[in-house]
C-alpha positions in Angstrom: 12.5 14.2 -7.6 13.7 14.7 -11.2 16.4 17.3 -11.9 15.1 20.6 -13.6 17.1 22.4 -16.2 19.1 25.3 -14.7 20.5 28.3 -16.4 24.0 29.1 -15.1 25.9 32.1 -16.4 29.1 31.8 -14.4 31.1 28.6 -13.4 30.7 26.8 -9.9 33.5 24.9 -8.4 32.4 21.8 -6.6 34.9 20.0 -4.0 34.6 16.5 -3.2 35.0 14.9 0.2 36.6 11.5 1.3 33.0 9.9 1.3 32.2 11.2 -2.4 35.5 9.7 -3.6 35.2 6.4 -1.8 31.5 6.0 -3.3 32.9 7.0 -6.6 35.6 4.4 -6.6 33.1 1.7 -5.5 30.7 2.5 -8.5 33.4 2.5 -10.9 34.8 -0.8 -9.6 31.3 -2.3 -10.1 31.0 -0.9 -13.5 34.5 -2.2 -14.3 33.8 -5.7 -13.2 31.0 -5.9 -15.6 32.7 -4.3 -18.5 35.7 -6.5 -18.2 33.4 -9.4 -18.5 32.0 -8.2 -21.5 35.4 -7.3 -22.8 36.6 -10.8 -22.2 33.7 -12.1 -24.4 34.6 -9.7 -27.1 32.1 -7.0 -26.5 32.9 -3.2 -26.2 31.1 -1.4 -23.7 31.1 2.3 -22.0 29.8 3.6 -18.8 28.0 6.8 -19.1 26.4 9.5 -17.0 27.6 10.4 -13.3 30.0 7.5 -13.0 32.1 8.5 -15.9 32.0 12.4 -14.9 32.5 11.9 -11.4 29.5 13.8 -9.9 28.1 10.9 -8.3 25.3 10.5 -5.4 24.2 7.8 -3.3 21.2 7.5 -5.9 23.4 7.1 -8.7 22.9 4.1 -11.0 25.7 2.6 -12.9 24.6 2.9 -16.5 26.6 0.9 -19.3 26.0 0.9 -23.0 26.9 -1.4 -25.8 27.4 0.8 -29.1 27.1 -2.0 -31.7 24.7 -4.6 -32.2 25.4 -8.1 -30.5 23.7 -11.3 -29.7 21.8 -11.1 -26.3 22.8 -14.8 -25.9 26.4 -13.6 -26.0 25.6 -10.7 -23.3 23.9 -12.9 -21.0 26.7 -15.6 -21.3 29.1 -12.7 -20.1 27.0 -11.0 -17.3 24.0 -13.3 -16.7 20.1 -12.4 -17.2 20.1 -10.2 -14.5 16.8 -9.4 -12.2 14.9 -8.0 -14.9 15.0 -7.5 -18.8 13.1 -5.3 -21.1 12.8 -3.9 -24.4 12.4 0.0 -24.9 11.6 2.2 -27.9 11.3 5.9 -26.8 9.5 7.0 -30.2 8.5 4.9 -33.4 11.6 6.4 -35.4 14.2 5.5 -32.5 16.2 2.5 -32.0 14.8 -0.4 -30.0 17.0 -1.1 -27.2 17.3 -4.0 -24.7 17.9 -3.4 -21.2 19.5 -5.9 -18.5 19.3 -5.0 -14.9 21.8 -6.4 -12.6 22.3 -6.1 -8.9 23.7 -3.1 -7.3 21.8 -0.7 -9.8 23.5 -1.5 -12.7 21.8 -1.4 -16.3 23.2 -2.6 -19.4 21.7 -1.1 -22.6 22.4 -2.6 -26.1 20.6 -1.8 -29.6 18.7 -4.4 -31.4 19.5 -2.7 -34.5 22.2 -0.2 -35.6 22.3 3.4 -33.6 22.2 6.4 -35.6 25.1 8.8 -35.3 22.7 11.1 -33.1 21.7 8.3 -30.9 25.3 7.4 -30.2 26.0 11.0 -29.5 23.4 11.0 -26.7 25.6 8.9 -24.7 28.9 11.2 -25.3 26.7 14.2 -24.5 26.5 12.7 -20.8 30.1 11.6 -20.8 31.2 8.1 -21.4 34.5 6.2 -20.4 36.0 3.0 -21.7 37.2 0.0 -19.9 40.8 1.3 -20.0 39.8 4.9 -19.0 38.0 3.3 -15.8 41.1 1.3 -15.0 43.3 4.4 -15.2 40.8 6.5 -13.4 40.1 8.7 -15.9 36.9 11.1 -15.7 35.2 12.8 -18.5 33.3 15.9 -19.2 29.7 15.4 -19.7 26.3 17.2 -19.5 23.7 16.3 -16.5 20.0 16.5 -16.6 20.0 20.1 -15.2 21.8 20.9 -18.5 25.0 21.6 -16.6 28.4 20.8 -18.0 30.4 19.0 -15.4 34.1 19.2 -16.2 36.4 17.1 -13.9 39.2 18.7 -11.9 41.6 17.2 -9.3 39.6 18.1 -6.3 36.2 17.4 -7.9 34.6 19.3 -10.8 33.6 22.8 -12.2 30.1 23.3 -13.5 29.0 25.5 -16.4 25.8 26.1 -17.8 24.8 24.9 -21.3 21.7 27.2 -21.8 22.8 29.6 -24.2 26.4 28.0 -24.5 25.5 24.8 -26.4 28.3 25.3 -28.8 30.8 25.4 -26.0 29.3 22.3 -24.5 29.2 20.5 -27.6 33.0 21.1 -28.5 34.0 20.1 -24.8 32.1 16.6 -24.8 32.9 16.0 -28.6 29.4 16.0 -30.2 27.7 18.0 -32.9 26.0 21.4 -32.1 22.6 19.5 -33.4 22.5 17.0 -30.3 23.5 19.9 -27.8 20.4 22.0 -29.2 18.1 19.0 -29.4 18.8 17.9 -25.8 18.3 21.7 -24.6 15.0 21.7 -26.4 13.8 18.4 -25.2 14.9 18.8 -21.7 13.5 22.2 -21.3 10.1 21.3 -22.9 10.1 18.4 -20.4 10.2 20.9 -17.7 7.3 23.1 -19.2 4.9 20.1 -20.2 6.1 17.3 -17.9 7.7 14.0 -18.8 6.2 12.4 -22.1 5.6 8.8 -22.3 7.8 6.2 -23.8 6.2 4.6 -26.9 6.9 1.0 -26.2 8.1 -0.9 -23.1 7.9 -4.8 -23.2 9.2 -6.7 -20.1 10.7 -10.4 -21.0 9.9 -13.4 -19.1 13.0 -15.8 -18.3 12.3 -18.0 -21.3 12.1 -15.3 -23.8 15.0 -13.9 -26.0 15.3 -10.3 -26.9 15.7 -11.2 -30.6 12.5 -13.4 -30.7 10.5 -11.0 -28.9 11.8 -8.0 -31.0 10.8 -9.9 -34.1 7.3 -10.7 -32.8 7.1 -6.9 -32.0 8.0 -5.9 -35.7 5.6 -8.4 -37.1 2.8 -6.6 -35.4 3.9 -3.2 -35.5 4.3 -1.6 -38.9 6.0 1.6 -37.5 8.8 -0.4 -35.8 9.2 -2.6 -38.8 9.5 0.5 -41.2 12.2 1.6 -38.6 14.2 -1.5 -38.5 14.0 -2.0 -42.3 15.2 1.7 -42.9 18.4 0.9 -40.4 19.2 -2.4 -42.1 19.5 -1.2 -45.6 
């Protein structure tokens, strides 16, 4: 069941038990192994979401993002081709992204062309940590899908509402007020009308490369072609 936006006016303290700390450490170690392999091949990456914040659960995925364009061949040399690969574009004006699904619920996301600043901010909004921060066991603040700001503490985390306090949340996680307002608008609308569809999803066969499929899609889709051309000027 997807998490619904929540209005929270007071802070809420959450204390982790031993099993939570153990799960968090396991997930972070798995993330670090992949991120270190990428770093060893000259690729910068971040883990984002609950693994970066600390508020994990048994259903938590390990979401890793590469903020810059990089050859998919280089990525797959570092981490392998995984168990599934796909190209996704949320809307015609947004970046085309590759997803490599690895074992242990690890997903590596990378852009096929340059992120806009707001698209980069999306990951910071949820909280993101670097390889060095993972090694040093640093957790960071970020906002979850309930629109609750998660602020790490020594014993767990503190939860604070975002709806009505967008400027505070934006400052805490280091993003613009525009992205904060946009995420509130999108998630509250989704709660009212239901999940909207993704513009493009294309699964790749083992013998296809991300770049070759992206080129075929660009050749056949004028909207995608215009988006890529605007990004590469």
